[in-house]
PLY file of the C-alpha trace (Angstrom):
ply
format ascii 1.0
element vertex 411
property float x
property float y
property float z
element edge 410
property int vertex1
property int vertex2
end_header
55.39 58.63 -27.13
58.38 56.27 -26.80
58.17 52.91 -28.61
58.67 50.99 -25.37
55.83 52.76 -23.71
53.51 52.22 -26.68
54.34 48.41 -26.72
53.54 48.38 -23.06
50.21 49.96 -23.57
49.48 47.44 -26.38
50.50 44.55 -23.99
48.16 45.79 -21.24
45.28 46.38 -23.70
45.79 42.77 -24.97
45.75 41.34 -21.44
42.66 43.37 -20.55
40.91 42.20 -23.67
41.81 38.58 -22.85
40.46 38.91 -19.32
37.25 40.41 -20.56
36.90 37.81 -23.11
37.39 35.09 -20.44
34.83 36.68 -18.06
32.34 37.00 -20.94
32.89 33.37 -21.80
32.36 32.16 -18.29
29.22 34.30 -17.97
27.94 33.03 -21.25
28.59 29.38 -20.42
26.82 29.87 -16.99
23.91 31.36 -18.70
23.74 28.55 -21.18
23.93 26.04 -18.45
21.08 27.67 -16.54
18.86 27.65 -19.71
19.68 23.93 -20.35
18.74 23.06 -16.70
15.62 25.01 -16.70
14.57 23.30 -19.96
15.11 19.92 -18.21
13.28 20.81 -14.99
9.81 19.55 -16.19
11.23 16.11 -16.88
12.60 15.81 -13.37
9.54 17.18 -11.57
7.76 14.36 -9.71
4.03 13.82 -10.01
1.74 14.30 -7.11
1.30 11.83 -5.65
4.32 9.80 -6.50
3.30 6.29 -7.58
3.59 3.62 -4.81
5.18 0.85 -6.80
9.02 1.00 -6.47
10.81 1.08 -9.75
7.90 2.67 -11.68
9.23 4.57 -14.71
7.38 7.98 -14.56
8.87 9.09 -17.78
11.66 8.44 -20.29
13.06 10.07 -23.29
15.99 9.37 -25.83
19.27 11.01 -25.12
21.25 12.68 -27.82
24.46 10.82 -27.27
26.38 8.20 -29.38
26.34 4.78 -27.82
28.44 2.09 -29.64
26.20 -0.95 -30.02
23.14 0.50 -28.22
20.96 3.54 -27.33
20.50 5.65 -24.25
17.45 6.99 -22.54
17.01 9.39 -19.68
14.57 8.07 -17.08
12.73 9.28 -13.96
11.81 6.46 -11.62
10.29 5.74 -8.22
12.63 5.05 -5.28
12.24 5.55 -1.62
13.92 7.08 1.44
15.16 4.94 4.32
11.90 5.66 6.24
9.84 4.21 3.31
8.54 7.62 1.99
8.42 7.56 -1.91
10.86 9.76 -3.72
12.11 10.00 -7.33
15.43 9.60 -8.77
16.70 10.49 -12.34
19.02 8.18 -14.28
20.06 6.70 -17.56
19.40 3.38 -19.19
21.57 1.89 -22.01
20.04 -0.79 -24.10
22.03 -2.98 -26.60
20.93 -3.17 -30.23
21.38 -7.02 -30.21
18.39 -9.30 -29.60
17.49 -10.14 -26.09
17.86 -13.81 -24.80
14.66 -15.55 -23.77
15.44 -15.19 -20.07
15.96 -11.44 -20.41
19.18 -9.37 -20.49
21.61 -9.32 -17.60
21.72 -5.88 -15.86
24.70 -3.91 -14.67
23.78 -1.23 -12.19
26.35 1.60 -12.42
26.91 4.09 -9.63
28.63 7.31 -10.27
31.08 9.04 -7.82
31.12 12.36 -6.13
30.20 15.10 -8.75
28.50 17.88 -6.58
24.96 18.45 -5.66
23.95 20.96 -8.39
21.59 19.97 -11.07
24.14 20.42 -13.87
26.53 18.05 -12.07
24.14 15.10 -12.28
25.08 12.66 -15.15
21.72 12.42 -16.79
21.40 16.20 -16.80
25.03 17.03 -17.76
26.46 17.81 -21.09
28.76 14.69 -20.97
26.65 12.00 -19.30
29.10 9.19 -19.99
32.31 11.11 -18.82
33.11 8.34 -16.28
31.79 5.40 -18.41
33.50 5.65 -21.76
35.75 2.67 -21.45
33.05 0.17 -20.58
29.69 1.19 -22.12
30.59 -0.07 -25.57
32.00 -3.40 -24.25
28.96 -3.88 -22.11
26.61 -3.36 -25.03
28.62 -5.79 -27.07
28.09 -8.30 -24.24
24.24 -7.70 -24.60
23.90 -6.21 -21.07
21.56 -3.42 -19.99
23.23 -0.71 -18.04
21.10 1.32 -15.65
22.81 4.31 -13.96
21.06 5.95 -11.02
21.52 9.70 -10.33
20.43 9.05 -6.68
17.45 10.65 -5.02
18.01 14.41 -4.47
20.65 14.88 -7.23
18.62 16.64 -10.00
15.40 15.84 -8.18
13.78 17.05 -5.05
16.01 16.31 -2.04
17.55 15.80 0.32
20.33 13.78 -1.19
21.74 11.40 1.37
25.35 11.25 0.30
27.40 8.20 1.43
24.31 6.97 3.35
24.06 3.26 2.43
20.39 2.94 3.41
19.58 5.55 0.65
22.06 4.54 -1.96
21.16 0.90 -2.02
17.49 1.71 -2.45
18.23 3.98 -5.33
20.43 1.30 -7.05
17.93 -1.56 -6.58
15.13 0.44 -7.69
16.95 1.43 -10.78
17.24 -2.20 -11.62
13.51 -2.66 -11.03
12.83 0.26 -13.23
14.92 -1.31 -16.09
12.76 -4.44 -15.66
9.61 -2.32 -16.15
10.78 -0.93 -19.56
9.59 -3.45 -22.30
12.29 -2.35 -24.62
14.97 -3.16 -22.26
13.91 -6.80 -21.83
15.85 -6.81 -18.58
16.16 -10.06 -16.56
16.32 -10.60 -12.85
20.22 -11.09 -12.64
22.36 -8.05 -11.90
25.79 -6.97 -10.96
26.76 -3.58 -9.59
29.76 -1.41 -10.48
30.55 1.96 -8.97
33.37 4.54 -8.63
34.32 6.46 -5.50
30.97 7.24 -3.66
29.47 4.86 -6.23
31.83 2.16 -5.04
30.55 2.69 -1.45
26.99 2.32 -2.99
27.98 -0.82 -4.98
29.76 -2.57 -2.06
26.83 -1.85 0.28
24.41 -3.23 -2.16
26.19 -6.55 -1.67
25.21 -6.43 1.89
21.71 -4.98 1.82
20.46 -5.58 -1.69
19.51 -9.32 -1.48
17.28 -8.64 1.56
15.79 -5.50 0.02
14.94 -7.07 -3.26
14.82 -10.83 -2.89
13.11 -11.18 -6.24
16.42 -10.06 -7.92
19.55 -12.13 -8.07
22.71 -10.26 -7.30
25.76 -12.04 -8.52
28.59 -9.72 -7.39
29.51 -6.24 -6.73
32.44 -4.26 -8.23
33.97 -0.92 -7.30
36.87 1.37 -8.57
38.57 3.47 -5.81
35.65 2.86 -3.49
35.15 5.05 -0.35
35.00 2.24 2.11
37.24 2.73 5.14
35.58 6.05 6.02
37.26 6.61 9.40
40.79 6.19 8.00
40.00 8.36 5.01
38.51 11.13 7.20
41.33 11.05 9.56
43.85 11.54 6.80
41.88 14.04 4.69
39.87 16.23 7.12
42.25 19.19 6.95
43.02 18.99 3.29
41.25 20.16 0.01
39.60 16.78 -0.15
38.14 17.56 3.34
36.57 20.71 1.84
34.93 18.81 -0.99
33.67 15.64 0.65
32.94 17.49 3.95
30.71 19.97 2.32
28.58 17.21 0.90
28.51 15.30 4.21
27.52 18.48 6.21
24.64 18.96 3.82
23.41 15.36 3.76
24.27 13.41 6.89
22.16 15.45 9.39
19.12 14.53 7.31
19.71 11.00 8.21
21.53 11.33 11.59
19.32 14.00 13.23
21.46 14.35 16.39
24.68 14.98 14.34
26.36 18.27 15.30
27.30 20.57 12.53
28.25 24.05 13.61
30.58 22.85 16.47
32.80 20.80 14.06
33.12 23.50 11.48
35.49 26.54 11.26
33.81 29.94 10.56
34.98 29.50 6.90
33.42 26.08 6.88
30.14 27.37 8.24
30.02 30.16 5.69
30.96 28.08 2.62
29.88 24.51 2.88
26.31 24.89 1.60
27.49 26.79 -1.44
30.33 24.44 -2.15
28.09 21.32 -1.95
25.79 22.86 -4.59
28.77 23.41 -6.99
30.03 20.83 -9.37
33.25 19.13 -8.33
35.55 20.86 -10.80
34.58 24.18 -9.43
34.50 23.21 -5.73
37.77 21.35 -6.16
39.57 24.39 -7.51
38.24 26.52 -4.57
39.22 23.77 -2.10
42.75 23.73 -3.47
43.08 27.47 -3.11
41.62 27.37 0.56
44.12 24.55 1.43
46.98 26.68 -0.03
46.01 29.54 2.18
45.73 27.34 5.25
41.96 27.16 5.48
40.11 24.07 6.74
36.44 23.23 6.68
36.59 21.24 10.04
37.79 22.85 13.17
39.20 19.47 14.19
39.08 15.83 13.12
35.40 15.10 13.19
36.17 11.61 14.56
37.00 13.22 17.85
33.20 13.90 18.12
31.48 10.69 19.08
28.48 11.18 17.02
30.44 11.70 13.91
32.78 8.74 14.77
29.81 6.47 15.22
28.18 7.57 12.02
31.29 6.92 10.06
31.72 3.49 11.52
28.13 2.76 10.70
28.59 3.73 7.09
31.70 1.63 6.66
30.77 -1.66 5.09
31.46 -4.82 7.09
33.36 -7.80 5.85
31.72 -9.12 2.58
30.34 -12.63 3.08
32.17 -15.37 1.02
29.08 -16.09 -1.11
29.00 -12.54 -2.51
32.01 -12.09 -5.02
33.67 -8.55 -4.88
35.92 -6.88 -7.24
37.93 -3.77 -6.08
40.25 -1.67 -8.30
42.44 0.87 -6.66
45.15 3.20 -7.98
48.41 3.59 -6.20
48.47 7.32 -6.92
45.03 8.16 -5.65
45.00 11.28 -3.59
41.34 11.32 -2.75
40.53 7.79 -1.68
43.94 7.02 -0.55
45.40 3.48 -1.36
46.44 2.34 2.18
42.91 2.43 3.60
41.70 0.06 0.85
44.89 -2.10 1.42
43.50 -2.44 5.02
40.07 -3.56 3.58
41.94 -6.22 1.38
43.92 -7.57 4.34
40.92 -7.64 6.72
38.50 -9.19 4.16
41.00 -11.73 2.98
41.63 -12.83 6.50
37.88 -13.21 7.00
37.37 -15.36 3.93
35.75 -12.89 1.50
35.81 -13.87 -2.09
37.73 -10.74 -3.12
39.61 -9.91 -6.34
41.82 -6.89 -5.96
43.19 -4.95 -9.02
46.01 -2.68 -8.02
46.77 -0.01 -10.72
50.14 1.55 -10.61
50.34 5.39 -11.10
46.52 5.63 -11.44
44.85 8.59 -9.76
41.25 8.90 -8.38
39.76 10.37 -11.57
41.33 7.61 -13.82
40.22 4.70 -11.61
36.99 3.81 -13.37
38.42 4.41 -16.82
41.42 2.23 -16.31
39.67 -0.50 -14.42
36.61 -0.58 -16.77
37.86 -3.34 -19.15
38.90 -5.49 -16.22
35.61 -5.06 -14.57
33.74 -5.99 -17.82
35.78 -9.35 -17.75
35.03 -9.89 -14.12
31.27 -9.18 -14.56
31.12 -11.49 -17.60
32.37 -14.33 -15.45
29.64 -13.62 -12.99
26.96 -13.75 -15.65
28.47 -16.90 -17.01
28.30 -18.68 -13.70
32.10 -19.18 -13.55
33.69 -19.48 -10.00
35.07 -16.22 -8.62
38.63 -16.26 -7.71
40.47 -14.63 -4.75
43.57 -12.59 -5.00
44.48 -12.92 -1.32
47.74 -14.59 -2.11
49.13 -11.31 -3.61
50.06 -8.65 -1.10
48.89 -5.15 -1.88
51.66 -2.85 -3.25
51.23 -0.35 -0.44
51.28 -1.00 3.24
47.88 -1.32 4.95
48.93 1.38 7.48
48.82 5.11 7.63
52.24 6.19 6.23
52.12 9.46 8.24
0 1
1 2
2 3
3 4
4 5
5 6
6 7
7 8
8 9
9 10
10 11
11 12
12 13
13 14
14 15
15 16
16 17
17 18
18 19
19 20
20 21
21 22
22 23
23 24
24 25
25 26
26 27
27 28
28 29
29 30
30 31
31 32
32 33
33 34
34 35
35 36
36 37
37 38
38 39
39 40
40 41
41 42
42 43
43 44
44 45
45 46
46 47
47 48
48 49
49 50
50 51
51 52
52 53
53 54
54 55
55 56
56 57
57 58
58 59
59 60
60 61
61 62
62 63
63 64
64 65
65 66
66 67
67 68
68 69
69 70
70 71
71 72
72 73
73 74
74 75
75 76
76 77
77 78
78 79
79 80
80 81
81 82
82 83
83 84
84 85
85 86
86 87
87 88
88 89
89 90
90 91
91 92
92 93
93 94
94 95
95 96
96 97
97 98
98 99
99 100
100 101
101 102
102 103
103 104
104 105
105 106
106 107
107 108
108 109
109 110
110 111
111 112
112 113
113 114
114 115
115 116
116 117
117 118
118 119
119 120
120 121
121 122
122 123
123 124
124 125
125 126
126 127
127 128
128 129
129 130
130 131
131 132
132 133
133 134
134 135
135 136
136 137
137 138
138 139
139 140
140 141
141 142
142 143
143 144
144 145
145 146
146 147
147 148
148 149
149 150
150 151
151 152
152 153
153 154
154 155
155 156
156 157
157 158
158 159
159 160
160 161
161 162
162 163
163 164
164 165
165 166
166 167
167 168
168 169
169 170
170 171
171 172
172 173
173 174
174 175
175 176
176 177
177 178
178 179
179 180
180 181
181 182
182 183
183 184
184 185
185 186
186 187
187 188
188 189
189 190
190 191
191 192
192 193
193 194
194 195
195 196
196 197
197 198
198 199
199 200
200 201
201 202
202 203
203 204
204 205
205 206
206 207
207 208
208 209
209 210
210 211
211 212
212 213
213 214
214 215
215 216
216 217
217 218
218 219
219 220
220 221
221 222
222 223
223 224
224 225
225 226
226 227
227 228
228 229
229 230
230 231
231 232
232 233
233 234
234 235
235 236
236 237
237 238
238 239
239 240
240 241
241 242
242 243
243 244
244 245
245 246
246 247
247 248
248 249
249 250
250 251
251 252
252 253
253 254
254 255
255 256
256 257
257 258
258 259
259 260
260 261
261 262
262 263
263 264
264 265
265 266
266 267
267 268
268 269
269 270
270 271
271 272
272 273
273 274
274 275
275 276
276 277
277 278
278 279
279 280
280 281
281 282
282 283
283 284
284 285
285 286
286 287
287 288
288 289
289 290
290 291
291 292
292 293
293 294
294 295
295 296
296 297
297 298
298 299
299 300
300 301
301 302
302 303
303 304
304 305
305 306
306 307
307 308
308 309
309 310
310 311
311 312
312 313
313 314
314 315
315 316
316 317
317 318
318 319
319 320
320 321
321 322
322 323
323 324
324 325
325 326
326 327
327 328
328 329
329 330
330 331
331 332
332 333
333 334
334 335
335 336
336 337
337 338
338 339
339 340
340 341
341 342
342 343
343 344
344 345
345 346
346 347
347 348
348 349
349 350
350 351
351 352
352 353
353 354
354 355
355 356
356 357
357 358
358 359
359 360
360 361
361 362
362 363
363 364
364 365
365 366
366 367
367 368
368 369
369 370
370 371
371 372
372 373
373 374
374 375
375 376
376 377
377 378
378 379
379 380
380 381
381 382
382 383
383 384
384 385
385 386
386 387
387 388
388 389
389 390
390 391
391 392
392 393
393 394
394 395
395 396
396 397
397 398
398 399
399 400
400 401
401 402
402 403
403 404
404 405
405 406
406 407
407 408
408 409
409 410
């Protein structure tokens, strides 16, 4: 056999071995993930009946993660659906090691972004629970604040999950704060601030509107958000035929009809969308995102047309876009200029509109920061802003500084 041919055989054999190893590794990891989730299932299984008192902590257990200056527990607590039916949400609570003040510890309610609807995607059930929180958990522990982080009803617990539905999100956020108050070791007081990323930013900002009426016994001092999905109609019009449309659209298709019962589904989807949306929604965002990019490359779309051309979809998106924040509710918004998911110009529109209406809004524009980095980069600034709220210092406005991007669709 010629040397060249022999070398070629060795190369092919090495490639084949590498492919087989990769396949084996993927299969092994998937099996490990399944085993981990099965082991966690009993913790997230609700009792029958579910306790009536909102915020009841059904169970809790320590989490095996390092927390600088504090400790973490996994929790299962009572929330409710918009119709008042009791439901359960998982979540996490981070408690400082330092002694609590007499009036109780201030509470920060953290709301995570879009991660996918599968059990393994949920922060409290994942192998990296603080992946989106690592720049601010330690500083918040050093400040002596309790952090409570909802998973949202239907993520890791019986569904449905009502993704980007404010009437569900706000209940889960506020009832997580109530849950923190019911844990003696947390010594949580009645003052709280919200902070969320992406979808969680939508939940955080909406809590500024709905939270005080929903929980008048709690004192909400301000709401903060990193790359929040606020201007839904503008985002949808720009992203419906992109890879982002596949990821976000799949979650919307699975969740919004459970709240908006007359919302058409099949008529707004392509055949590929009808075949794939349910499966994609159940995958974690890294997997669904890779498939979405591949589908975009091959010219596939989840929606047959811009869903805003359908009146029911248009009305739903307008209803889930938060109105101008009242001046007495301070708001902090951080937005990266390189964000390709929650595009910067729709939030520049929010800044302009809310400033004109008199909102007490502080905008942090982050140059060359993408969507995934938004919470990490803005975390330290958010901690400073939240500290001012708990200290009772006046909230500033950044309306005299124009956004670095024009508040119009560049296309």
